[in-house]
C-alpha positions in Angstrom: 17.6 10.0 -20.3 13.9 9.4 -20.4 11.4 11.6 -18.5 9.0 9.5 -16.4 5.3 9.9 -16.8 2.9 10.5 -14.0 1.8 6.8 -13.8 5.4 5.6 -13.8 6.4 8.1 -11.0 3.4 6.8 -8.9 4.5 3.2 -9.3 8.2 4.0 -8.7 7.2 5.6 -5.3 5.5 2.3 -4.4 8.0 -0.5 -5.0 5.8 -3.2 -3.4 3.5 -2.9 -6.5 4.8 -5.7 -8.7 4.1 -6.0 -12.5 1.4 -8.6 -11.7 -0.3 -6.3 -9.3 -0.1 -3.4 -11.8 -1.7 -5.7 -14.5 -4.4 -6.6 -12.0 -5.1 -2.9 -11.3 -5.6 -2.4 -15.1 -8.0 -5.4 -15.1 -9.9 -3.9 -12.1 -10.2 -0.6 -14.0 -11.5 -2.4 -17.1 -14.1 -4.2 -14.9 -15.2 -0.9 -13.4 -15.7 0.7 -16.8 -17.6 -2.4 -18.0 -19.9 -2.3 -14.9 -20.7 1.3 -15.4 -21.4 0.8 -19.1 -23.6 -2.2 -18.6 -25.3 -0.9 -15.4 -26.1 -4.5 -14.3 -25.8 -5.8 -10.7 -23.9 -8.9 -11.9 -21.1 -6.9 -13.5 -20.8 -4.6 -10.5 -20.7 -7.6 -8.2 -17.8 -9.1 -10.3 -16.0 -5.8 -10.1 -16.5 -5.5 -6.3 -15.2 -9.1 -5.7 -12.1 -8.4 -7.9 -11.5 -5.1 -6.2 -11.7 -6.6 -2.7 -9.3 -9.5 -3.5 -6.9 -7.1 -5.1 -6.9 -4.9 -2.0 -6.0 -7.8 0.1 -3.1 -8.8 -2.3 -1.8 -5.2 -2.2 -1.9 -5.1 1.6 0.0 -8.4 1.9 2.5 -7.2 -0.7 3.2 -4.0 1.3 3.5 -5.9 4.6 6.0 -8.3 3.0 8.0 -5.4 1.5 8.1 -3.6 4.8 9.1 -6.8 6.7 11.9 -7.5 4.2 13.1 -3.9 4.5 13.4 -4.1 8.3 15.0 -7.6 8.2 17.7 -6.6 5.7 18.4 -3.3 7.4 17.9 -4.1 11.1 21.6 -3.3 11.8 21.5 0.0 9.9 19.1 2.5 11.5 19.6 5.1 8.8 18.4 2.8 6.1 15.4 1.7 8.2 14.3 5.3 8.7 14.9 6.1 5.1 12.6 3.2 4.2 10.0 4.4 6.7 10.1 8.0 5.3 9.7 6.7 1.7 
């Protein structure tokens, strides 16, 4: 058995974060580091636009995950509450 790292545990606790979203988070972090290193308004603006669009994508992904969870478990209240508590 393999012990999970801190990052893997964080992503496992949020199943709505897909591989594509995780890759976008890494890109966002790279853009942030670049904007801090260059200290130019253009690079910071590019980072802000990417951050804002990624935030919207993450929110939509979470809503879709929650809706799917409720639709598949609407007959089973125990599973619904387990999903809410997670």
